[in-house]
DSSP file (Angstrom, degrees, kcal/mol; ACC not computed):
  #  RESIDUE AA STRUCTURE BP1 BP2  ACC     N-H-->O    O-->H-N    N-H-->O    O-->H-N    TCO  KAPPA ALPHA  PHI   PSI    X-CA   Y-CA   Z-CA
    1    1 A M              0   0    0      0, 0.0     2,-0.4     0, 0.0     0, 0.0   0.000 360.0 360.0 360.0 132.7    0.0    0.0    0.0
    2    2 A S        -     0   0    0    140,-0.0     2,-0.3     2,-0.0     0, 0.0  -0.883 360.0-146.1-113.6 148.7    1.3    3.4   -0.8
    3    3 A D        -     0   0    0     -2,-0.4     2,-0.3   138,-0.0   138,-0.0  -0.831  13.7-154.7-109.0 150.6    0.3    6.7    0.6
    4    4 A S        -     0   0    0     -2,-0.3   138,-2.7     2,-0.0     2,-0.4  -0.873   5.8-147.1-125.0 159.2    0.2   10.0   -1.3
    5    5 A Q  E     +A  141   0A   0     -2,-0.3     2,-0.3   136,-0.2   136,-0.2  -0.968  27.8 154.2-121.9 140.4    0.4   13.6   -0.4
    6    6 A Y  E     -A  140   0A   0    134,-2.1   134,-2.7    -2,-0.4     2,-0.3  -0.976  27.0-140.7-155.3 166.5   -1.4   16.3   -2.2
    7    7 A A  E     -AB 139 100A   0     93,-2.3    93,-3.4    -2,-0.3     2,-0.4  -0.927   8.5-147.1-129.4 157.3   -2.7   19.8   -1.8
    8    8 A E  E     -AB 138  99A   0    130,-2.5   130,-2.3    -2,-0.3     2,-0.5  -0.995   5.2-161.1-127.8 128.8   -5.9   21.5   -3.0
    9    9 A L  E     +AB 137  98A   0     89,-2.7    89,-2.7    -2,-0.4     2,-0.3  -0.899  28.9 148.2-105.8 132.7   -6.1   25.2   -3.8
   10   10 A F  E     -A  136   0A   0    126,-2.5   126,-3.1    -2,-0.5     2,-0.6  -0.993  48.7-117.8-159.5 161.0   -9.6   26.7   -4.0
   11   11 A F  E    S+A  135   0A   0     82,-0.4    82,-2.3    -2,-0.3     2,-0.3  -0.941  74.1  73.1-101.9 124.1  -11.8   29.7   -3.4
   12   12 A G  E    S-AC 134  92A   0    122,-2.6   122,-2.1    -2,-0.6     2,-0.4  -0.925  81.1 -42.2 172.3-146.1  -14.3   29.0   -0.7
   13   13 A I  E     + C   0  91A   0     78,-2.6    78,-2.6    -2,-0.3     2,-0.3  -0.971  43.3 166.4-126.0 130.9  -14.8   28.4    3.0
   14   14 A C  E     - C   0  90A   0     -2,-0.4     2,-0.6    76,-0.2    76,-0.1  -0.985  35.0-122.0-144.6 132.4  -12.6   26.5    5.3
   15   15 A E        -     0   0    0     74,-0.6     3,-0.1    -2,-0.3     5,-0.1  -0.663  13.5-163.1 -80.4 116.9  -12.8   26.5    9.1
   16   16 A E  S    S+     0   0    0     -2,-0.6     2,-1.3     1,-0.2    -1,-0.2   0.865  90.0  58.7 -66.5 -34.8   -9.5   27.6   10.7
   17   17 A E  S >  S-     0   0    0      1,-0.2     3,-2.3    -3,-0.1    -1,-0.2  -0.750  80.3-168.2 -94.1  90.1  -10.7   26.2   14.0
   18   18 A V  T 3  S+     0   0    0     -2,-1.3    -1,-0.2     1,-0.3    -3,-0.1   0.632  77.9  59.9 -61.6 -17.3  -11.2   22.6   12.7
   19   19 A D  T 3  S+     0   0    0     -3,-0.1    -1,-0.3    69,-0.1     5,-0.1   0.344  71.3 138.4 -91.9   8.9  -13.1   21.3   15.7
   20   20 A N    X   -     0   0    0     -3,-2.3     3,-1.3     1,-0.2     4,-0.4  -0.336  55.5-137.0 -55.1 127.1  -15.8   24.0   15.3
   21   21 A I  G >  S+     0   0    0      1,-0.3     3,-1.6     2,-0.2     4,-0.4   0.770  95.0  71.7 -64.7 -28.2  -19.0   22.1   15.9
   22   22 A C  G >  S+     0   0    0      1,-0.3     3,-0.8     2,-0.2    -1,-0.3   0.816  94.2  55.8 -62.2 -28.5  -20.9   23.7   13.0
   23   23 A W  G X  S+     0   0    0     -3,-1.3     3,-0.6     1,-0.2    -1,-0.3   0.671  98.5  60.7 -76.7 -14.3  -18.8   21.6   10.6
   24   24 A Q  G <  S+     0   0    0     -3,-1.6     8,-0.7    -4,-0.4    11,-0.3   0.478 106.2  48.7 -86.1  -2.0  -19.8   18.4   12.2
   25   25 A N  G X  S+     0   0    0     -3,-0.8     3,-1.8    -4,-0.4    -1,-0.2  -0.058  73.2 165.6-128.1  29.8  -23.5   19.1   11.4
   26   26 A I  T <  S-     0   0    0     -3,-0.6   101,-0.2     1,-0.3   102,-0.1  -0.327  75.4 -12.8 -61.6 119.9  -23.4   20.1    7.7
   27   27 A G  T 3  S+     0   0    0     99,-1.6     2,-0.3     1,-0.2    -1,-0.3   0.526 111.1 110.1  72.5   7.2  -26.9   20.0    6.3
   28   28 A R    <   -     0   0    0     -3,-1.8    -1,-0.2    98,-0.2     4,-0.1  -0.818  62.6-144.0-117.5 154.8  -28.5   18.2    9.2
   29   29 A D  S    S+     0   0    0     -2,-0.3     2,-0.4     1,-0.1    -1,-0.1   0.805  88.6  49.9 -83.0 -32.0  -30.9   19.3   11.9
   30   30 A N  S    S-     0   0    0      2,-0.0     2,-0.1     1,-0.0    -1,-0.1  -0.888  95.4-104.2-111.8 138.5  -29.3   17.2   14.6
   31   31 A I        -     0   0    0     -2,-0.4    -6,-0.1     1,-0.1    -2,-0.1  -0.381  33.1-172.3 -62.8 131.7  -25.7   17.1   15.5
   32   32 A D    >   -     0   0    0     -8,-0.7     3,-2.1    -2,-0.1     4,-0.2  -0.873   7.0-169.6-127.0  93.5  -24.0   13.9   14.3
   33   33 A P  T 3  S+     0   0    0      0, 0.0     3,-0.3     0, 0.0    -1,-0.1   0.671  85.7  57.2 -63.2 -16.0  -20.4   13.7   15.6
   34   34 A D  T >  S+     0   0    0      1,-0.2     3,-1.7     2,-0.1   -10,-0.0   0.405  75.2 103.2 -90.9   1.5  -19.6   10.8   13.3
   35   35 A Y  T <  S+     0   0    0     -3,-2.1    -1,-0.2   -11,-0.3    10,-0.1   0.851  85.5  38.1 -56.1 -40.0  -20.5   12.7   10.2
   36   36 A F  T 3  S+     0   0    0     -3,-0.3    51,-0.4    -4,-0.2    -1,-0.3  -0.026  77.7 135.8-106.2  30.9  -16.9   13.3    9.1
   37   37 A K    <   -     0   0    0     -3,-1.7     2,-1.1     1,-0.1     5,-0.2  -0.520  69.9-101.0 -68.5 147.8  -15.2   10.1   10.1
   38   38 A S  S    S+     0   0    0     47,-0.3     2,-0.3    -2,-0.1    -1,-0.1  -0.612  75.7 119.1 -77.5 102.4  -12.9    9.0    7.3
   39   39 A D  S >  S-     0   0    0     -2,-1.1     3,-1.0    46,-0.0    46,-0.0  -0.905  77.9 -92.7-148.5-177.9  -14.8    6.3    5.4
   40   40 A D  T 3  S+     0   0    0     -2,-0.3     4,-0.4     1,-0.2     3,-0.2   0.515 112.3  66.9 -79.0  -2.1  -16.1    5.9    1.9
   41   41 A N  T 3>  +     0   0    0      1,-0.2     4,-2.4     2,-0.1    -1,-0.2   0.501  69.5  90.5 -98.8  -2.1  -19.5    7.3    2.7
   42   42 A Y  H <> S+     0   0    0     -3,-1.0     4,-1.8     1,-0.2     5,-0.2   0.884  89.3  48.0 -65.1 -35.4  -18.7   11.0    3.5
   43   43 A I  H  > S+     0   0    0      1,-0.2     4,-2.3    -3,-0.2    -1,-0.2   0.954 112.4  48.4 -67.0 -46.8  -19.2   12.1   -0.1
   44   44 A E  H  > S+     0   0    0     -4,-0.4     4,-2.8     1,-0.2     5,-0.3   0.871 106.8  59.8 -61.8 -34.6  -22.4   10.3   -0.4
   45   45 A D  H  X S+     0   0    0     -4,-2.4     4,-2.2     1,-0.2    -1,-0.2   0.965 110.0  38.5 -57.6 -54.3  -23.6   11.8    2.9
   46   46 A W  H  X S+     0   0    0     -4,-1.8     4,-2.7     1,-0.2    -1,-0.2   0.874 115.7  53.6 -67.6 -34.0  -23.3   15.4    1.8
   47   47 A E  H  X S+     0   0    0     -4,-2.3     4,-2.7     2,-0.2    -1,-0.2   0.910 109.8  47.4 -66.7 -40.0  -24.6   14.6   -1.7
   48   48 A H  H  X S+     0   0    0     -4,-2.8     4,-2.6     2,-0.2     5,-0.2   0.924 113.9  47.5 -63.9 -43.3  -27.7   13.0   -0.3
   49   49 A I  H  X S+     0   0    0     -4,-2.2     4,-2.6    -5,-0.3    -2,-0.2   0.919 112.6  49.4 -65.3 -43.2  -28.3   15.8    2.0
   50   50 A Y  H  X S+     0   0    0     -4,-2.7     4,-1.6     2,-0.2    -2,-0.2   0.951 111.6  48.3 -57.4 -51.9  -27.8   18.4   -0.8
   51   51 A A  H  <>S+     0   0    0     -4,-2.7     5,-2.6     1,-0.2    -2,-0.2   0.915 113.1  47.8 -60.3 -43.1  -30.2   16.5   -3.1
   52   52 A A  H ><5S+     0   0    0     -4,-2.6     3,-1.5     1,-0.2    -1,-0.2   0.912 111.2  50.8 -64.1 -41.7  -32.8   16.3   -0.3
   53   53 A N  H 3<5S+     0   0    0     -4,-2.6    -1,-0.2     1,-0.3    -2,-0.2   0.733 105.5  57.0 -68.6 -22.7  -32.4   20.0    0.5
   54   54 A M  T 3<5S-     0   0    0     -4,-1.6    -1,-0.3    -3,-0.2    -2,-0.2   0.400 127.5 -98.9 -87.7   2.2  -32.8   20.8   -3.2
   55   55 A G  T < 5 +     0   0    0     -3,-1.5    -3,-0.2     1,-0.2    -2,-0.1   0.631  65.4 161.3  96.1  16.2  -36.2   19.1   -3.2
   56   56 A A      < -     0   0    0     -5,-2.6    -1,-0.2    -6,-0.2     4,-0.1  -0.293  47.0 -93.7 -67.8 156.5  -35.3   15.7   -4.6
   57   57 A S        -     0   0    0      2,-0.1    -1,-0.1     1,-0.1     4,-0.1  -0.255  52.7 -88.4 -66.4 156.5  -37.7   12.8   -4.0
   58   58 A T  S    S+     0   0    0      1,-0.1     2,-0.1     2,-0.1    -1,-0.1  -0.961 115.2  36.7-114.7 131.9  -37.1   10.5   -1.0
   59   59 A P  S    S-     0   0    0      0, 0.0     2,-0.4     0, 0.0    -1,-0.1   0.571 100.1-131.6 -71.9 152.2  -35.3    8.1   -1.2
   60   60 A V        -     0   0    0     -2,-0.1    -2,-0.1    -4,-0.1     2,-0.1  -0.578  17.2-135.3 -77.2 124.9  -32.9   10.0   -3.5
   61   61 A S     >  -     0   0    0     -2,-0.4     4,-2.7     1,-0.1     5,-0.3  -0.420  18.0-117.8 -75.1 155.2  -32.0    7.9   -6.5
   62   62 A Y  H  > S+     0   0    0      1,-0.2     4,-3.0     2,-0.2     5,-0.2   0.909 114.7  50.4 -59.6 -41.5  -28.4    7.8   -7.6
   63   63 A E  H  > S+     0   0    0      2,-0.2     4,-2.3     1,-0.2    -1,-0.2   0.913 112.0  45.6 -64.1 -44.8  -29.2    9.5  -11.0
   64   64 A E  H  > S+     0   0    0      2,-0.2     4,-2.2     1,-0.2    -2,-0.2   0.935 115.7  46.6 -66.3 -45.0  -31.2   12.3   -9.4
   65   65 A R  H  X S+     0   0    0     -4,-2.7     4,-2.6     1,-0.2     5,-0.2   0.958 112.3  51.1 -60.8 -51.5  -28.5   12.9   -6.8
   66   66 A S  H  X S+     0   0    0     -4,-3.0     4,-2.5    -5,-0.3    -1,-0.2   0.881 109.7  48.9 -54.0 -43.4  -25.8   12.8   -9.3
   67   67 A N  H  X S+     0   0    0     -4,-2.3     4,-2.0     2,-0.2    -1,-0.2   0.922 112.0  48.4 -64.4 -44.5  -27.5   15.3  -11.6
   68   68 A L  H  X S+     0   0    0     -4,-2.2     4,-1.0     2,-0.2    -2,-0.2   0.924 113.3  47.1 -63.8 -42.9  -28.1   17.8   -8.8
   69   69 A V  H >< S+     0   0    0     -4,-2.6     3,-0.6     1,-0.2    -2,-0.2   0.920 111.1  51.9 -63.5 -45.7  -24.5   17.5   -7.6
   70   70 A K  H 3< S+     0   0    0     -4,-2.5    -1,-0.2    -5,-0.2    -2,-0.2   0.875 110.1  49.3 -55.8 -40.8  -23.1   17.9  -11.1
   71   71 A A  H 3< S+     0   0    0     -4,-2.0    -1,-0.2    -5,-0.2    -2,-0.2   0.684  90.9 100.6 -76.0 -18.1  -25.2   21.0  -11.6
   72   72 A S    <<  -     0   0    0     -4,-1.0    46,-0.0    -3,-0.6    22,-0.0  -0.404  65.6-148.5 -69.7 144.9  -24.1   22.6   -8.3
   73   73 A S  S    S+     0   0    0     45,-0.1    21,-2.4    -2,-0.1    22,-0.5   0.544  79.6  51.1 -87.3  -8.8  -21.4   25.2   -8.6
   74   74 A C  E     -D   93   0A   0     19,-0.3     2,-0.3    20,-0.1    19,-0.2  -0.869  63.3-165.1-130.1 160.4  -19.9   24.2   -5.2
   75   75 A I  E     -D   92   0A   0     17,-2.0    17,-2.1    -2,-0.3     2,-0.5  -0.938  18.3-132.1-135.7 159.6  -18.8   21.0   -3.5
   76   76 A I  E     +D   91   0A   0     -2,-0.3     2,-0.3    15,-0.2    15,-0.2  -0.965  37.8 158.5-109.7 135.2  -17.9   19.8    0.0
   77   77 A S  E     -D   90   0A   0     13,-2.2    13,-2.3    -2,-0.5     2,-0.3  -0.804  28.7-121.2-140.4-175.9  -14.6   17.9    0.3
   78   78 A I  E     -D   89   0A   0     -2,-0.3     2,-0.3    11,-0.2     9,-0.0  -0.910  16.5-171.7-131.5 156.7  -12.2   17.0    3.1
   79   79 A Y  E     +D   88   0A   0      9,-2.2     9,-2.8    -2,-0.3     2,-0.3  -0.897  41.0  66.9-136.7 169.7   -8.5   17.5    3.8
   80   80 A G  E    S-De  87 140A   0     59,-1.1    61,-2.4    -2,-0.3     2,-0.9  -0.873  92.3 -16.3 123.0-155.0   -6.1   16.2    6.4
   81   81 A N  E  >> -De  86 141A   0      5,-2.2     5,-1.5    -2,-0.3     4,-0.6  -0.803  49.3-178.9 -97.8 104.0   -4.7   12.7    7.3
   82   82 A M  T  45S+     0   0    0     59,-3.2    60,-0.2    -2,-0.9    -1,-0.2   0.750  78.5  60.8 -73.3 -24.1   -6.8   10.1    5.5
   83   83 A V  T  45S+     0   0    0     58,-0.7    -1,-0.2     1,-0.2    59,-0.1   0.912 114.8  30.9 -69.4 -42.9   -4.7    7.3    7.0
   84   84 A Y  T  45S-     0   0    0      2,-0.1    -1,-0.2    -3,-0.0    -2,-0.2   0.348 110.4-113.8-102.3   5.5   -5.5    8.1   10.6
   85   85 A G  T  <5S+     0   0    0     -4,-0.6     2,-1.1     1,-0.2   -47,-0.3   0.666  70.7 134.9  79.8  16.0   -8.9    9.5   10.1
   86   86 A R  E   < + D   0  81A   0     -5,-1.5    -5,-2.2   -49,-0.1     2,-0.3  -0.742  31.8 150.2-100.9  87.2   -8.2   13.1   11.1
   87   87 A T  E     - D   0  80A   0     -2,-1.1    -7,-0.2   -51,-0.4   -51,-0.1  -0.844  30.4-158.5-123.1 156.0  -10.0   14.9    8.3
   88   88 A Y  E     - D   0  79A   0     -9,-2.8    -9,-2.2    -2,-0.3     2,-0.1  -0.982  17.7-123.2-135.0 142.4  -11.7   18.3    8.0
   89   89 A P  E     - D   0  78A   0      0, 0.0   -74,-0.6     0, 0.0     2,-0.3  -0.437  24.3-179.0 -86.5 158.1  -14.3   19.6    5.6
   90   90 A F  E     -CD  14  77A   0    -13,-2.3   -13,-2.2   -76,-0.1     2,-0.5  -0.980  22.5-132.9-145.7 158.6  -14.3   22.6    3.3
   91   91 A V  E     +CD  13  76A   0    -78,-2.6   -78,-2.6    -2,-0.3     2,-0.4  -0.964  31.1 179.5-111.8 126.7  -16.6   24.2    0.8
   92   92 A A  E     -CD  12  75A   0    -17,-2.1   -17,-2.0    -2,-0.5     2,-0.6  -0.951  36.5-116.0-129.1 146.1  -15.2   25.1   -2.6
   93   93 A V  E >>  - D   0  74A   0    -82,-2.3     3,-1.6    -2,-0.4     4,-0.8  -0.725  32.3-138.1 -74.2 123.4  -16.4   26.7   -5.8
   94   94 A K  G >4 S+     0   0    0    -21,-2.4     3,-1.1    -2,-0.6    -1,-0.2   0.878  99.5  57.7 -53.4 -43.6  -15.8   23.8   -8.3
   95   95 A E  G 34 S+     0   0    0    -22,-0.5    -1,-0.3     1,-0.2   -21,-0.1   0.736 108.1  47.1 -62.5 -22.5  -14.5   26.0  -11.0
   96   96 A S  G <4 S+     0   0    0     -3,-1.6     2,-0.3   -85,-0.2    -1,-0.2   0.631  83.7 114.4 -93.2 -15.0  -11.6   27.3   -8.7
   97   97 A L    <<  +     0   0    0     -3,-1.1     2,-0.4    -4,-0.8   -87,-0.2  -0.415  38.4 177.5 -73.3 123.7  -10.5   23.9   -7.3
   98   98 A I  E     -B    9   0A   0    -89,-2.7   -89,-2.7    -2,-0.3     2,-0.5  -0.987  16.3-151.9-125.2 121.7   -7.0   22.8   -8.3
   99   99 A R  E     -B    8   0A   0     -2,-0.4     2,-0.6   -91,-0.2   -91,-0.2  -0.809   9.7-163.0 -95.6 131.1   -5.4   19.6   -7.1
  100  100 A I  E     +B    7   0A   0    -93,-3.4   -93,-2.3    -2,-0.5     4,-0.1  -0.929  18.2 168.9-120.7 108.9   -1.6   19.6   -6.8
  101  101 A D  S    S-     0   0    0     -2,-0.6   -96,-0.2   -95,-0.2    -1,-0.2   0.908  82.6 -22.1 -83.3 -46.2    0.1   16.3   -6.5
  102  102 A W  S    S-     0   0    0      1,-0.3     2,-0.4   -95,-0.0    -2,-0.1   0.528 123.8 -21.3-126.9 -70.5    3.7   17.4   -7.1
  103  103 A S        +     0   0    0      2,-0.0     2,-0.3     0, 0.0    -1,-0.3  -0.996  58.1 176.5-145.0 149.5    3.9   20.7   -8.8
  104  104 A K        -     0   0    0     -2,-0.4     2,-0.4    -4,-0.1    -4,-0.0  -0.971  34.8-114.7-155.0 139.1    1.6   22.6  -11.0
  105  105 A K        -     0   0    0     -2,-0.3    -2,-0.0     1,-0.0     0, 0.0  -0.609  36.0-149.0 -72.5 124.9    1.5   25.9  -12.7
  106  106 A V        -     0   0    0     -2,-0.4     3,-0.1     1,-0.0    -1,-0.0  -0.838   8.3-129.5-102.9 130.5   -1.2   27.9  -11.1
  107  107 A P        -     0   0    0      0, 0.0    -1,-0.0     0, 0.0     0, 0.0  -0.221  50.5 -67.5 -68.1 167.2   -3.1   30.5  -13.2
  108  108 A P        -     0   0    0      0, 0.0     2,-1.7     0, 0.0     0, 0.0  -0.298  54.7-116.4 -55.8 136.9   -3.5   34.0  -11.7
  109  109 A L        +     0   0    0     -3,-0.1     2,-0.3     2,-0.0    26,-0.1  -0.574  51.3 161.7 -83.9  87.5   -5.8   33.8   -8.7
  110  110 A T        -     0   0    0     -2,-1.7     2,-0.6     0, 0.0     0, 0.0  -0.743  33.4-135.3-103.4 155.8   -8.8   35.9   -9.8
  111  111 A I        -     0   0    0     -2,-0.3     2,-0.2    24,-0.0    -2,-0.0  -0.953  16.0-137.7-112.9 119.4  -12.2   35.8   -8.2
  112  112 A K    >>  -     0   0    0     -2,-0.6     3,-1.4     1,-0.1     4,-0.6  -0.543  19.5-122.5 -76.5 143.9  -15.2   35.7  -10.5
  113  113 A A  H 3> S+     0   0    0      1,-0.3     4,-0.6    -2,-0.2     3,-0.5   0.839 108.3  53.4 -54.5 -39.6  -18.1   37.9   -9.5
  114  114 A E  H 3> S+     0   0    0      1,-0.2     4,-2.3     2,-0.2    -1,-0.3   0.657  88.6  79.8 -75.8 -14.5  -20.6   35.1   -9.3
  115  115 A W  H <> S+     0   0    0     -3,-1.4     4,-2.6     1,-0.2     5,-0.2   0.899  88.8  53.0 -60.4 -43.1  -18.5   32.9   -7.0
  116  116 A V  H  X S+     0   0    0     -4,-0.6     4,-2.4    -3,-0.5    -1,-0.2   0.944 112.6  44.3 -61.2 -46.9  -19.4   34.7   -3.8
  117  117 A E  H  X S+     0   0    0     -4,-0.6     4,-2.6     2,-0.2    -1,-0.2   0.871 110.6  55.5 -65.6 -36.4  -23.2   34.4   -4.5
  118  118 A Q  H  X S+     0   0    0     -4,-2.3     4,-2.6     2,-0.2    -1,-0.2   0.933 110.6  45.6 -58.1 -46.7  -22.7   30.7   -5.5
  119  119 A L  H  X S+     0   0    0     -4,-2.6     4,-2.8     2,-0.2     5,-0.2   0.900 111.3  51.7 -63.7 -42.3  -21.1   30.0   -2.2
  120  120 A R  H  X S+     0   0    0     -4,-2.4     4,-2.1    -5,-0.2    -2,-0.2   0.915 112.5  45.9 -62.0 -42.3  -23.7   31.9   -0.2
  121  121 A T  H  X S+     0   0    0     -4,-2.6     4,-2.6     2,-0.2    -2,-0.2   0.937 112.9  49.6 -65.1 -46.6  -26.5   30.0   -2.0
  122  122 A F  H  X S+     0   0    0     -4,-2.6     4,-2.4     1,-0.2    -2,-0.2   0.942 111.3  49.6 -59.6 -46.5  -24.8   26.6   -1.4
  123  123 A C  H  <>S+     0   0    0     -4,-2.8     5,-2.7     1,-0.2     4,-0.5   0.896 110.4  49.5 -60.0 -41.4  -24.2   27.4    2.3
  124  124 A K  H ><5S+     0   0    0     -4,-2.1     3,-0.9    -5,-0.2    -1,-0.2   0.922 111.1  49.9 -63.9 -42.8  -27.9   28.4    2.7
  125  125 A T  H 3<5S+     0   0    0     -4,-2.6    -2,-0.2     1,-0.2    -1,-0.2   0.899 117.7  40.5 -59.4 -40.3  -29.0   25.1    1.0
  126  126 A M  T 3<5S-     0   0    0     -4,-2.4   -99,-1.6    -5,-0.2    -1,-0.2   0.342 109.7-120.0 -94.9   5.7  -26.7   23.1    3.2
  127  127 A N  T < 5 +     0   0    0     -3,-0.9     2,-0.4    -4,-0.5    -3,-0.2   0.871  60.9 151.3  57.5  39.6  -27.4   25.0    6.4
  128  128 A I      < -     0   0    0     -5,-2.7     2,-0.3    -6,-0.2    -1,-0.2  -0.852  55.5-108.7 -99.2 134.5  -23.7   25.9    6.7
  129  129 A K        -     0   0    0     -2,-0.4     2,-0.3    -3,-0.1    -5,-0.0  -0.476  39.1-126.2 -61.2 122.4  -22.9   29.2    8.5
  130  130 A Y        -     0   0    0     -2,-0.3     2,-0.3   -10,-0.1    -1,-0.1  -0.534  32.1-178.9 -75.7 136.7  -21.7   31.5    5.7
  131  131 A Q        -     0   0    0     -2,-0.3    -3,-0.0    -3,-0.0     0, 0.0  -0.889  43.7 -81.3-126.0 159.4  -18.3   33.1    6.3
  132  132 A E        -     0   0    0     -2,-0.3  -120,-0.1     1,-0.1     2,-0.1  -0.484  55.5-130.9 -62.7 121.1  -16.4   35.5    4.0
  133  133 A P        +     0   0    0      0, 0.0     2,-0.3     0, 0.0  -120,-0.2  -0.341  35.3 160.8 -77.3 158.2  -14.8   33.3    1.4
  134  134 A R  E     -A   12   0A   0   -122,-2.1  -122,-2.6  -124,-0.1     2,-0.3  -0.938  46.1 -68.7-158.5 174.7  -11.2   33.5    0.4
  135  135 A W  E     -A   11   0A   0     -2,-0.3     2,-0.3  -124,-0.2  -124,-0.2  -0.591  53.3-178.1 -73.7 135.5   -8.4   31.6   -1.3
  136  136 A W  E     -A   10   0A   0   -126,-3.1  -126,-2.5    -2,-0.3     2,-0.4  -0.949  21.9-161.0-131.8 152.3   -7.2   28.5    0.6
  137  137 A I  E     -A    9   0A   0     -2,-0.3     2,-0.3  -128,-0.2  -128,-0.2  -0.985  18.8-178.1-131.1 127.5   -4.6   25.8    0.2
  138  138 A V  E     -A    8   0A   0   -130,-2.3  -130,-2.5    -2,-0.4     2,-0.3  -0.921  14.6-139.7-126.5 149.0   -5.1   22.6    2.3
  139  139 A A  E     -A    7   0A   0     -2,-0.3   -59,-1.1  -132,-0.2     2,-0.3  -0.786  14.4-170.9-110.5 150.5   -2.9   19.5    2.5
  140  140 A S  E     -Ae   6  80A   0   -134,-2.7  -134,-2.1    -2,-0.3     2,-0.4  -0.984   6.2-165.1-140.7 150.4   -3.9   15.9    2.6
  141  141 A Y  E      Ae   5  81A   0    -61,-2.4   -59,-3.2    -2,-0.3   -58,-0.7  -0.999 360.0 360.0-134.2 132.7   -2.0   12.6    3.3
  142  142 A G              0   0    0   -138,-2.7  -137,-0.2    -2,-0.4    -1,-0.1   0.403 360.0 360.0 125.5 360.0   -3.2    9.2    2.6
């Protein structure tokens, strides 16, 4: 088994105080402390919640969920240590997200006018406390 290191550069929202309780409750009414455990289900969790919050039928079909997530301008992802399960969420504008495995030429970091409103709308849909967005670079291992 080999482990990899990479970084992600994005315009969005990332909690500097990673243990902030609001990030453990993304899109849910009740606090679920296991929500961001490192397992294969974290992506499906936020996607199901997003689809339901967008008015999808229940239960949400894979196709319906997939179409809604693809149409979204933002995503939720994680960074941190994937091997030991210490991961943290972030919200990024999809168009701004750049994954850097070793080295990569980065284009000028400009902010498109619509990105702020896209983040605000996504956060409202997911019941995430909106914060002033900015450029972030986060690292991951595993």
